[in-house]
C-alpha positions in Angstrom: 43.1 20.8 -14.2 43.9 21.1 -17.9 41.7 19.1 -20.2 43.2 16.3 -22.3 43.6 17.7 -25.8 42.4 14.5 -27.3 39.1 14.7 -25.5 38.6 18.3 -26.6 39.4 17.4 -30.2 37.0 14.5 -30.1 34.2 16.4 -28.5 34.4 19.2 -31.1 34.4 16.8 -34.0 38.0 17.0 -35.1 39.0 13.3 -35.1 38.4 11.1 -38.2 41.2 8.6 -37.8 44.0 8.0 -35.3 46.9 5.5 -35.0 46.8 3.8 -31.6 44.0 6.0 -30.3 44.3 4.9 -26.6 48.1 5.5 -26.7 47.6 9.0 -28.2 45.1 9.9 -25.6 47.3 8.7 -22.8 50.3 10.5 -24.2 48.5 13.8 -24.5 47.2 13.4 -21.0 50.5 12.9 -19.3 53.1 14.7 -21.4 53.6 18.0 -23.2 54.0 16.9 -26.8 55.6 18.5 -29.8 53.4 17.8 -32.8 53.4 19.1 -36.4 51.0 20.1 -39.2 52.3 20.7 -42.7 51.1 23.3 -45.2 52.3 23.3 -48.8 52.7 26.9 -50.2 51.1 26.2 -53.6 49.6 29.6 -53.4 50.2 32.9 -51.6 47.2 32.6 -49.3 45.4 30.0 -47.2 41.7 29.7 -47.6 39.1 28.6 -45.1 39.3 25.0 -46.3 42.8 24.9 -44.7 41.6 26.1 -41.3 40.4 22.9 -39.5 44.0 21.7 -38.8 44.9 25.3 -37.8 42.1 25.2 -35.3 43.2 21.8 -34.0 46.7 23.3 -33.5 45.2 26.1 -31.4 43.4 23.6 -29.2 46.6 21.6 -28.8 48.6 24.7 -28.0 46.0 25.9 -25.4 46.3 22.5 -23.7 50.1 23.0 -23.3 51.5 21.2 -26.4 53.9 22.7 -28.8 53.0 23.0 -32.5 55.6 22.7 -35.2 54.2 24.6 -38.1 55.8 23.2 -41.3 55.5 25.3 -44.5 56.7 22.9 -47.2 59.0 24.9 -49.4 60.4 21.7 -50.8 57.2 19.5 -51.0 55.4 22.4 -52.8 57.9 22.0 -55.7 56.7 18.4 -56.1 53.0 18.6 -55.5 50.8 16.4 -53.4 48.5 14.1 -55.5 46.1 13.5 -52.5 42.6 14.5 -53.4 43.6 15.8 -56.8 42.3 14.5 -60.1 45.2 16.2 -62.1 48.7 17.2 -61.3 49.3 20.5 -59.6 51.0 23.2 -61.7 54.7 23.2 -61.2 55.8 26.4 -59.6 59.2 28.1 -59.8 61.4 28.2 -56.8 61.0 31.9 -56.5 57.2 31.6 -56.5 57.3 29.0 -53.8 59.7 31.0 -51.6 57.4 34.0 -51.9 54.4 31.8 -50.9 56.3 30.4 -47.9 56.6 33.9 -46.4 53.0 34.7 -47.1 51.7 31.6 -45.4 54.0 31.9 -42.5 52.6 35.4 -41.9 49.0 34.2 -42.1 49.6 31.3 -39.8 51.1 33.5 -37.1 47.8 35.2 -36.8 46.3 32.0 -35.4 49.3 30.3 -33.6 51.0 32.0 -30.7 54.7 32.3 -31.7 55.7 32.2 -28.0 55.2 28.4 -27.9 55.6 27.2 -31.5 58.3 26.2 -33.9 58.0 27.5 -37.5 60.0 25.6 -40.1 60.4 25.0 -43.8 61.4 21.6 -45.2 63.4 23.3 -47.9 66.0 23.8 -45.2 66.8 20.1 -45.0 65.9 18.9 -48.5 67.8 21.7 -50.5 71.2 20.3 -49.8 70.4 16.6 -49.8 72.0 14.4 -52.4 69.6 12.3 -54.4 71.5 9.1 -54.3 72.0 9.3 -50.5 68.2 9.9 -50.1 67.4 6.9 -52.4 69.7 4.6 -50.5 69.0 5.8 -46.9 65.3 6.5 -47.2 63.9 5.2 -50.5 65.1 1.7 -49.5 62.7 1.7 -46.5 59.5 2.1 -48.6 57.6 -0.7 -50.3 56.3 0.3 -53.8 53.6 -2.3 -53.4 52.3 -0.5 -50.2 52.7 2.9 -51.8 50.5 1.8 -54.8 47.7 0.9 -52.3 47.5 4.5 -51.0 44.1 6.0 -51.8 45.6 9.1 -53.4 47.7 7.0 -55.8 44.9 4.5 -56.5 42.5 7.3 -57.6 45.0 8.7 -60.0 46.2 5.3 -61.4 42.6 4.6 -62.3 42.2 7.9 -64.2 43.3 8.9 -67.7 45.8 11.3 -66.2 47.7 8.7 -64.1 50.3 9.8 -61.6 53.8 11.1 -62.5 57.0 9.8 -60.9 57.4 13.3 -59.4 54.1 13.1 -57.5 54.7 9.4 -56.6 57.7 10.6 -54.5 55.6 13.0 -52.5 54.7 10.5 -49.7 58.3 9.6 -49.2 59.3 13.2 -48.8 56.5 13.8 -46.3 57.5 10.6 -44.5 61.0 12.0 -44.2 59.7 15.3 -42.8 58.3 13.4 -39.8 61.6 11.6 -39.3 63.6 14.8 -39.5 61.2 16.6 -37.1 61.3 13.7 -34.7 65.1 13.6 -34.7 65.5 17.4 -34.5 62.6 18.4 -32.2 61.3 15.2 -30.6 58.1 15.4 -32.6 55.7 12.7 -31.6 52.5 13.4 -33.5 51.4 14.6 -37.0 47.9 16.1 -37.6 46.4 16.5 -41.1 43.3 16.3 -43.2 41.5 13.0 -43.8 43.1 12.7 -47.3 46.6 12.8 -45.7 46.3 9.4 -43.9 48.5 7.5 -46.3 51.2 10.1 -46.2 51.1 10.4 -42.4 51.3 6.6 -41.8 54.3 6.5 -44.2 56.0 8.9 -41.7 55.0 6.9 -38.6 56.3 3.7 -40.1 59.6 5.3 -41.2 60.3 6.6 -37.7 59.5 3.2 -36.2 61.9 1.5 -38.6 64.8 3.8 -38.3 64.5 5.1 -34.8 62.6 2.3 -33.1 60.3 4.9 -31.5 56.5 5.1 -31.5 55.1 8.2 -33.1 51.5 8.8 -34.1 49.1 10.3 -36.7 45.7 11.9 -36.4 43.5 13.0 -39.2 40.5 15.3 -39.3 37.4 14.9 -41.5 37.1 16.8 -44.7 34.4 19.4 -44.2 31.6 19.4 -46.8 28.9 21.9 -47.3 25.2 21.0 -47.4 25.4 20.1 -51.1 28.4 17.7 -50.5 31.0 20.0 -51.9 34.3 20.7 -50.2 33.9 23.4 -47.6 35.5 26.8 -48.3 34.0 27.8 -51.6 31.7 30.8 -52.3 30.0 30.9 -55.7 32.6 28.4 -56.9 35.6 30.4 -55.7 37.9 29.8 -52.7 37.3 32.0 -49.7 40.8 33.3 -49.1 42.3 34.8 -46.0 44.2 37.4 -48.0 42.1 40.6 -47.9 43.4 41.6 -51.3 41.8 38.5 -52.7 38.7 38.3 -50.5 37.5 41.3 -48.6 36.9 41.2 -44.8 33.2 42.1 -45.3 32.7 39.2 -47.8 34.7 36.9 -45.5 32.2 37.7 -42.7 29.3 37.3 -45.0 30.5 33.8 -46.1 30.2 32.6 -42.5 27.0 34.6 -41.8 25.3 33.0 -44.8 26.0 29.4 -43.5 23.2 27.0 -44.0 21.2 26.4 -40.8 22.1 22.7 -40.8 25.9 23.5 -40.7 26.0 26.1 -38.0 26.6 23.9 -35.0 29.4 21.9 -36.7 31.2 25.0 -37.8 30.9 26.7 -34.5 32.4 23.7 -32.8 35.3 23.7 -35.3 36.0 27.4 -35.9 35.2 29.1 -32.6 36.6 28.7 -29.1 33.1 29.1 -27.5 32.2 26.4 -24.9 30.5 23.4 -26.4 27.5 23.7 -24.1 27.0 27.3 -25.2 27.2 26.3 -28.9 24.6 23.6 -28.4 22.3 26.0 -26.7 22.7 28.6 -29.4 22.0 26.1 -32.1 19.2 24.2 -30.4 15.8 23.9 -32.2 13.6 26.9 -31.4 16.6 29.1 -30.7 17.7 32.1 -32.7 19.8 30.5 -35.4 20.5 33.9 -37.0 22.2 35.1 -33.8 24.3 31.9 -33.8 25.3 32.7 -37.4 26.3 36.3 -36.4 28.4 34.9 -33.6 30.0 32.3 -35.8 30.8 35.0 -38.4 32.2 37.4 -35.9 34.4 34.8 -34.1 35.7 33.4 -37.4 36.5 36.9 -38.7 38.1 38.0 -35.5 40.5 35.0 -35.7 41.5 35.6 -39.3 41.5 39.4 -39.4 41.4 40.7 -35.8 38.7 41.8 -33.4 38.7 45.4 -34.7 37.9 44.3 -38.2 35.4 41.8 -37.0 33.5 44.4 -35.1 33.6 46.8 -38.1 32.1 44.3 -40.6 29.6 43.0 -38.0 28.3 46.5 -37.6 28.4 47.2 -41.3 26.5 44.0 -42.2 24.0 44.5 -39.4 23.3 48.1 -40.3 22.7 47.0 -43.9 20.7 43.8 -43.3 19.6 44.0 -39.7 20.8 42.5 -36.4 19.6 39.2 -35.2 19.6 40.1 -31.5 19.8 43.9 -31.2 18.4 43.9 -27.6 21.2 41.5 -26.5 18.6 39.1 -25.0 20.6 35.9 -25.9 23.5 35.3 -23.6 26.9 34.5 -25.1 30.5 34.6 -24.0 31.5 35.9 -27.4 32.8 39.5 -27.3 30.2 40.3 -29.8 27.9 40.9 -26.8 30.1 43.9 -25.8 29.3 45.9 -28.9 26.9 48.8 -28.3 24.4 48.3 -31.1 22.4 51.4 -30.1 25.5 53.5 -30.6 26.1 51.7 -33.9 22.6 52.6 -35.0 23.0 56.2 -34.1 26.3 56.5 -36.0 24.9 54.7 -39.0 21.8 56.7 -39.1 23.7 60.0 -39.1 25.4 58.9 -42.3 22.2 58.0 -44.1 20.5 60.3 -46.6 18.1 62.5 -44.7 14.6 63.8 -45.5 13.2 66.7 -43.4 9.6 66.3 -42.7 7.0 68.8 -41.5 4.9 66.3 -39.6 1.2 67.2 -39.2 -0.2 66.9 -35.6 -2.4 64.0 -36.8 0.5 62.2 -38.5 1.1 61.2 -42.1 0.0 58.2 -44.2 2.8 55.8 -44.9 2.2 55.9 -48.6 2.5 59.6 -48.7 5.6 59.5 -46.6 7.3 56.9 -48.8 6.7 59.0 -51.9 7.7 62.3 -50.3 10.9 60.8 -48.9 11.9 59.6 -52.3 11.8 55.9 -51.6 8.9 55.2 -54.0 8.1 56.9 -57.3 4.3 57.0 -56.9 1.5 56.0 -54.6 0.9 52.8 -56.5 4.6 52.0 -56.2 4.4 52.5 -52.5 1.2 50.5 -52.2 2.9 47.5 -54.0 5.9 47.8 -51.8 3.8 47.6 -48.6 1.6 44.8 -49.9 4.7 42.9 -50.8 6.0 43.2 -47.3 9.0 45.4 -48.2 8.3 48.6 -46.3 9.6 49.2 -42.8 9.4 51.9 -40.1 12.5 51.3 -38.2 12.7 47.5 -37.8 8.9 47.1 -37.9 7.4 45.9 -41.1 4.5 48.0 -42.4 1.5 45.7 -42.4 -1.2 47.9 -44.0 -1.5 50.7 -46.5 -3.6 52.6 -43.9 -0.7 52.9 -41.5 -0.3 56.4 -40.1 3.2 57.5 -39.0 3.0 59.8 -35.9 5.4 61.5 -33.6 5.4 58.4 -31.4 7.3 56.5 -34.2 10.2 58.9 -34.0 13.2 58.5 -31.6 15.0 61.8 -30.8 13.1 63.3 -33.7 14.3 60.7 -36.3 12.9 57.6 -38.0 14.6 55.1 -40.3 12.3 54.4 -43.2 13.1 51.4 -45.4 12.1 50.2 -48.9 13.4 46.7 -48.8 16.6 45.9 -46.8 19.0 48.1 -48.6 17.1 51.3 -49.6 17.0 53.5 -46.5 16.2 57.1 -45.7 16.5 58.9 -42.3 13.4 61.0 -41.8 13.9 63.9 -39.4 11.0 66.0 -38.0 11.8 69.6 -39.3 
């Protein structure tokens, strides 16, 4: 039996507010519903801060509902004041049209096109007469109520204020819901927490003009451990476009998640079972393995499994793998990657030092210097005493350590000075 999408969303932390919660849950349990999420193409790429509603769409689609993916070629020309302390830059129509195609392409990586409707609100707004819209739609909105919206209030109380252009935004978004309801039978809109006022404008407009009940559901704004909006790295947005943010850096953004955030992000940005996520993130578990899985799964969604495997292997080879033995069970396809083979391939590409190994072995300090990883014995001694020397994955604990033939596998040993300075030592 299919799970009720509402229950799945609630269990995974997606629900912040919902109009008529019991009715929405009942509707999603007994009918296949068409619902929509809007994305304004104010740029040529989405960033990870946009992805929570995208993941909610995936859950809804998996439960049998049909997403209407609206890319707002018209509303992007106006600019949504929600959550903004200043007005968005006004883009040309040509820029917006280009951005529409870019976002549509990105969204199709996440949403199956076989059971989805992709649309652009420029299609119905472009030919609309202003006076007709004011009479037919503007007359249904109360300015008093619009002024109470949080997004408007924030701007009214600032030095910048809110322009008449931006003030119209919620009316346009409300009309989107009406149009999608009339055209496709759309019953539900999903959006971020800051979209509540805009969404309820739409539900009210449909009720007044169509005498039908439609619903809205918002998701919490994700914040990092410091209380900043999720999706920034060193103050810059983490883009999905590989030309603006490399796949390796994208993987590392997720891999470097703070321990306290891992469970929440795995629930939101992976499809792994909830009980597995809770087990992986439980106190006393291997939180770094959980981070690897999060990063792999998030990267696979955005850039494909082949790229996710490539950057996982590259990052692990460079910084180390959290569970090289595969001792921690997971349903993630990361478990299928042969790390021993990865190690062999990576080792073959490393700079190599050929060693004539004495029968009694060689002191680690001598080896570090001969291999070119340290400039002098004193340099090697400081490295070891600082905990930065490794034979394979084993930290060298003492300056008296002797490296023998037993330390070599198939005649080779990876010697490390720190995490990044590596040398493949081969018995000559």
